[in-house]
C-alpha positions in Angstrom: 73.4 131.5 134.2 76.4 130.7 132.1 76.2 131.1 128.4 78.8 129.6 126.0 79.6 131.0 122.6 80.9 128.7 119.9 83.7 130.2 117.9 84.8 128.8 114.6 88.6 129.2 114.6 88.5 129.3 110.9 86.5 132.6 111.1 89.2 134.3 113.2 92.0 133.8 110.7 93.0 136.8 108.7 92.4 136.1 105.0 96.1 136.8 104.2 97.2 134.5 107.0 94.9 131.8 105.4 96.6 132.0 102.1 100.0 132.0 103.7 99.0 128.9 105.5 97.6 127.3 102.3 101.0 128.0 100.6 103.0 126.6 103.4 101.1 123.3 102.9 101.4 123.2 99.1 103.3 120.2 97.7 103.9 121.1 94.2 104.2 124.1 91.9 100.8 123.6 90.4 99.3 123.7 93.9 101.2 127.0 94.8 99.9 128.6 91.6 96.4 127.4 92.1 96.4 128.8 95.6 97.5 132.2 94.3 95.0 132.1 91.4 92.1 131.2 93.7 92.6 133.7 96.5 95.0 136.5 95.7 92.7 138.6 93.4 90.0 138.8 96.1 92.6 139.9 98.7 94.0 142.8 96.8 90.7 143.8 95.1 92.1 143.6 91.5 90.5 142.5 88.2 93.2 140.0 87.4 96.1 138.0 88.8 98.9 136.3 87.0 101.7 134.0 88.1 104.7 134.4 85.9 107.6 132.0 85.9 111.1 132.8 85.0 112.3 130.5 82.3 115.7 131.4 81.3 115.6 134.7 79.3 111.8 134.3 79.0 108.8 135.0 81.2 106.2 132.3 81.1 102.7 133.4 82.1 101.7 130.0 83.7 98.5 130.8 85.5 95.9 133.6 85.9 92.5 134.7 87.2 91.0 137.6 85.5 87.7 139.0 84.4 88.7 138.3 80.7 91.6 136.2 79.5 95.1 137.8 79.6 98.2 135.8 78.7 98.1 132.4 80.3 100.3 129.9 78.5 102.3 132.5 76.6 106.0 133.3 76.7 107.6 136.7 76.3 111.3 137.6 76.3 112.1 139.1 79.7 113.4 142.3 78.3 110.0 143.1 76.7 107.6 142.6 79.6 107.1 144.2 82.9 107.3 141.0 84.8 110.9 140.5 83.3 111.8 144.0 84.4 110.6 143.5 88.0 112.6 140.2 88.2 115.7 141.6 86.6 115.7 144.7 88.8 114.4 142.8 91.9 111.9 145.6 92.5 108.2 145.9 93.0 106.6 147.8 90.1 103.4 149.9 90.3 101.9 151.6 87.3 98.9 153.8 87.5 98.6 154.2 83.7 100.2 151.5 81.6 100.0 153.7 78.5 102.2 156.3 80.1 105.0 153.9 80.9 107.6 153.0 78.2 108.4 149.6 80.0 105.0 148.3 79.0 104.6 146.4 75.6 101.5 148.4 74.7 100.6 146.2 71.8 100.3 143.2 74.0 98.1 145.1 76.5 95.7 146.8 74.1 93.5 143.7 73.6 93.1 143.4 77.3 91.1 145.2 80.0 94.4 146.2 81.8 94.8 149.9 82.7 96.9 149.8 85.9 99.1 147.1 87.5 101.5 146.0 90.2 104.2 143.4 89.7 106.0 141.8 92.7 108.9 139.5 92.3 108.8 136.1 94.0 112.1 135.6 96.1 113.3 139.1 95.6 117.0 138.4 96.3 117.0 136.0 93.3 113.6 136.1 91.5 112.2 132.8 90.2 108.8 134.2 89.4 106.5 137.2 89.7 102.9 137.9 90.8 101.1 140.6 88.9 97.8 142.3 89.9 95.8 144.2 87.2 92.9 146.7 87.4 90.6 147.7 84.7 90.5 151.3 85.6 93.1 153.8 86.4 94.3 152.9 89.9 97.3 153.6 92.0 97.9 150.5 94.1 97.8 151.3 97.7 100.5 150.5 100.3 98.2 147.9 101.9 97.7 146.2 98.5 101.2 146.1 97.7 102.1 144.7 101.2 99.5 142.0 100.7 101.0 141.1 97.3 104.4 141.1 98.8 103.4 138.8 101.6 101.8 136.4 99.2 104.9 136.4 96.9 107.2 135.9 100.0 105.1 132.9 101.1 105.1 131.6 97.5 108.8 131.9 97.4 109.1 129.8 100.7 106.6 127.3 99.3 108.6 126.9 96.0 111.8 126.4 98.0 110.1 123.8 100.1 108.7 122.0 97.0 112.2 122.1 95.5 113.7 120.4 98.7 111.0 117.8 98.7 111.5 117.0 95.1 115.2 116.9 95.6 114.7 114.5 98.5 112.4 112.3 96.5 114.8 112.2 93.6 117.7 111.5 95.9 115.6 108.6 97.5 114.7 107.3 94.1 118.3 107.4 93.0 119.4 105.6 96.2 116.8 102.8 95.6 117.9 102.4 92.0 121.6 102.4 93.2 120.8 99.7 95.7 118.9 97.6 93.1 122.0 98.0 90.8 124.4 96.8 93.5 122.2 93.9 94.4 122.2 92.7 90.8 126.0 93.4 90.5 126.5 91.3 93.6 124.3 88.6 92.4 125.8 88.6 89.0 129.3 87.9 90.5 128.0 84.4 91.2 125.9 84.1 87.9 128.4 85.2 85.3 130.7 82.5 86.1 128.1 80.2 84.5 127.1 81.8 81.4 124.1 79.5 80.9 122.3 81.0 83.9 122.4 84.7 83.0 118.6 85.2 83.5 118.3 83.0 86.5 118.3 85.9 88.9 115.6 87.6 86.9 113.3 84.6 86.7 113.6 83.7 90.3 112.7 87.2 91.3 109.5 87.0 89.4 108.7 83.4 90.5 109.0 84.2 94.1 106.8 87.3 93.7 104.1 85.4 91.9 104.1 82.7 94.5 104.1 85.2 97.4 101.3 87.2 96.0 99.2 84.1 95.6 100.1 82.9 99.1 98.8 86.0 101.0 95.5 84.5 102.0 97.4 81.7 103.8 100.3 83.7 105.1 99.1 87.2 106.4 102.8 88.3 106.9 103.1 88.6 103.1 102.0 92.2 102.9 102.8 94.5 100.0 106.2 95.6 101.6 107.3 92.1 102.3 106.5 90.8 98.9 108.5 93.8 97.4 111.4 93.1 99.7 111.3 89.3 98.7 111.4 90.4 95.1 114.4 92.6 95.7 116.2 90.1 97.9 115.8 87.1 95.6 118.9 87.9 93.4 121.1 87.3 96.5 120.0 83.7 97.0 123.1 82.2 95.6 125.5 84.9 96.5 127.6 82.3 98.4 128.5 80.7 95.1 131.2 83.3 94.7 133.1 81.1 97.2 132.8 77.9 95.3 135.7 76.7 93.0 135.0 76.9 89.3 136.1 73.2 89.0 133.0 72.4 91.0 130.6 75.1 90.0 131.2 74.5 86.3 131.7 70.8 86.3 129.8 69.3 83.3 128.6 66.2 85.2 127.5 64.9 88.5 129.4 66.0 91.6 131.1 63.4 93.7 130.3 63.3 97.4 133.3 65.5 98.3 132.5 68.0 95.7 128.8 68.1 96.7 129.8 68.8 100.2 131.9 71.8 99.1 128.9 73.0 96.8 126.6 72.8 99.8 128.7 75.4 101.6 127.4 78.1 99.4 124.3 78.5 101.6 126.5 79.2 104.7 128.8 81.3 102.7 125.9 83.4 101.6 124.8 83.9 105.2 128.3 85.0 106.2 128.6 87.5 103.3 125.2 89.1 104.1 125.8 89.1 107.8 129.0 91.0 107.2 127.0 93.5 105.3 124.6 93.8 108.3 127.5 94.6 110.6 128.9 97.2 108.3 125.5 98.9 107.3 123.4 98.1 110.3 120.4 95.8 110.5 117.5 96.1 108.0 114.5 94.1 107.0 116.0 93.8 103.5 119.2 92.2 104.8 117.3 90.0 107.1 115.2 88.5 104.4 118.2 88.2 102.0 120.1 86.3 104.7 117.1 84.0 105.4 116.8 83.2 101.6 120.5 82.6 101.0 120.8 80.5 104.2 117.6 78.4 104.1 116.5 77.9 100.5 118.0 74.4 100.4 116.4 73.2 103.6 113.7 70.5 103.1 110.2 70.3 104.7 111.1 66.9 106.0 114.5 67.9 107.6 116.7 66.3 105.1 118.0 69.6 103.6 121.1 71.7 104.4 122.9 73.4 105.9 121.2 73.0 109.3 118.6 70.3 108.6 115.7 72.5 109.6 112.2 71.0 109.2 108.6 72.3 108.6 107.7 75.7 109.8 111.2 76.1 111.4 112.3 76.9 107.9 111.6 80.7 107.4 108.8 81.4 104.9 111.2 83.3 102.7 113.4 80.2 102.3 110.4 77.9 101.6 109.2 80.2 98.8 112.6 80.5 97.3 113.1 76.7 97.4 110.3 76.2 95.0 111.3 79.1 92.7 114.9 77.9 92.6 114.1 74.2 91.9 111.6 75.0 89.2 114.1 77.2 87.5 116.8 74.6 87.7 114.4 72.0 86.1 113.3 74.0 83.2 116.7 75.6 82.4 119.6 74.0 80.5 122.8 73.6 82.5 126.3 72.6 81.6 125.4 69.3 83.3 121.9 68.7 82.1 119.2 69.5 79.5 116.0 71.5 80.3 112.8 69.6 80.9 109.3 70.9 79.8 107.2 73.0 82.1 104.6 70.2 82.7 107.3 67.7 83.8 108.8 70.2 86.1 105.4 70.8 87.8 104.9 67.1 88.3 108.3 66.7 89.9 107.7 69.6 92.3 104.3 68.4 93.2 105.5 65.0 94.0 107.9 66.6 96.6 104.9 68.0 98.5 105.5 67.4 102.2 109.0 66.0 101.6 111.1 68.7 100.0 108.5 71.5 100.0 106.0 73.1 102.2 102.5 71.4 101.4 100.5 74.6 101.6 103.0 76.3 99.3 102.6 73.5 96.7 99.0 74.1 96.7 99.7 77.7 95.9 102.4 76.8 93.3 99.7 74.7 91.4 97.5 77.8 91.0 100.3 80.0 89.7 102.2 77.4 87.7 101.0 78.9 84.4 102.6 82.2 85.5 105.9 80.3 86.1 105.8 79.1 82.5 105.1 82.7 81.2 108.0 84.0 83.2 110.3 81.4 82.0 109.4 82.1 78.4 109.9 85.9 79.0 113.4 85.6 80.5 114.7 82.7 78.3 118.4 82.1 78.2 118.1 81.4 74.4 
C-alpha cells in the first residue's frame, strides 16, 4: 500500500532564506525596510531592530520594531551615534554593555530599554545604511546572530541597488517619453508657427480627437486605452507636411486659386513621406504608423471625393476619419488670415450636414454626443 505525504514547500524554507527571498522581490525602499522590520527581530532573538539610513553627515533612524519606542524618525550626526561609526568604519559593531563603551551617546540611550547591541553596515564596501539589533539585558551577540544580521544586511544592500536601478530605468523611460513628446511638438510647431493665428491648433486637435475616440469606444473596439493615448500623441503631426508648402500659399489672405489649392493638397502626401522617412531611420512603431495614417488620410472624404488618394468609406483608416472631424471643427471655430471664426453651434450644424458625405456617419453620431466637450476645449485653448 502506497502512502503519500503532502509537503508544503513553504515549510521547508529556512527563515533566513525566506527574508532573503522577500528582500529580493522588494520594489521600493519602504518595502525593504518593512521586510526587515517585520522579520529580522525574530530571527536574531533581539528586543529591537532599527533600519538606519545614511543621509549625508547624518544618520536617519527610518524604521524600527522594538518592545518600546527607540528613535524612529529622528536624525543624529554620524559622528555621535554608533550607526554612524559602523558605516564610517565599514565594520560590524557588537557591544555587550553600552554604558562601558565611549562610542555610545549614553544620554540618548538612557530613556530606552537598550543594554546591548549589534550594528551591521548595509553594503559594507560603501555603506548606505545600517541595521541595528538591541537587547534589554546584557548580551554578547553570538556568531550565529551576527551572521544572520550580516546576511540580512547584504540582501538589503542588493535590494536597495536593484530598487535604485529600477527607479533609474523608470526615470530614464519617463524622460524619454517627455523628450519624444517635446520633439513631436517641436516638429508640429514647425508647420504651425509659420501662421501665428493657429498657435493652439495642435493642442486643441489633440484634445478633440481624444474626446471623440473615447466616446467612440463602444462602436470601435480597437480604440483601447493605448490606441487612444497614441492618437492623442500623434495628432500634432497631422499637418507636418505643411512645412513643404510655400508661404505665399500657406499664408495667402484669401481663397486659393485651383493651382495653389493643388499645391496645398500635397501637404498630406508630404506628411506621409516625412513620417515614412522617420520610420526607415528609427524602425517601425505603432506611434509612427498612426501618425502616418493621420497625416496622409485626414483629408479623405467618406464619399471618396477627398485627397490625396480618393479613399472612400471604411477604406479610410479610423485614425484619419477621427482627425478629419477634429481638424474641420477647429478650422471652422478658429480665426484665420483668410476667414473669421464662426460660433460653435454653426460649426456643429455644418459638420452634421456632411454626415455620410465628408464624414463617417457613425462618427458624426459620436461627435454630436461630445460636441459640448469640443466647445469647452476650444474655450480652454483659445488663440485670443
